[in-house]
C-alpha angles and dihedrals in degrees: 000000000000089000091057091048091049091048091049091049091050091048093050091047091050092050092048091049092048093050091047092049092048092049093048093049097045104031115359105078101032124097136168111277101196092125090057095047113046094142139021117239133192128193111253121232089219103046102021088224130110115266126188121251127194111279137161139174091038116185119180141171131188141169130212090216094077136015092223099056094087115118131169141173128199145154127242141181093212114120122233094232091055092045094051091052093048110034139055120258115215122239089243138005119193113172113228122220117260126208111280092244091061089076100172090071118067111169094196092052092046092050090049091052091049090050091048092049094240090113129043129202124228134183109253097182135344115231097000080169124005108298094357127108127195111236122200122194121192125191126216090252094055103262115136135197132190133194139155120251133185112254124208093278092048093050090050094046095048098042093050098251116142105267100213135199097294091071121081121244122261094249113134095006 
């Protein structure tokens, strides 16, 4: 009898822990980030600094628990030909999954559009946090998406590799 009670207690504890973990990963740490993102910026080819572009209907979420949880969606009138002549393209752009309730951001759809050439990635900001770049993708019909992605220094820092002199310090991150 005590074995059944112990097994039931373990089962109930495991279910409670699983539900709590799911909630915290999907809902618990995220919050709206509209105060942080009032404009969309892209790094200029000429000045190597972020410059604002026209953007409207900005929706953004973020979480303090990780520098790569930031996601945003927006609309723009900027044309892809003008953007490619003016702004820096990142070496890579791999959309990160967003929580299912943030339904304007679908990483698989964004990746498919990049692969098809109907969406182009741009660098929004280098080292928005230490080792993390802001990536902006804009589609040919004016939809835009933003996420944070580890850059080379971030990948080194977080996998334990020696970072080296080419990476910036952690000040202000």
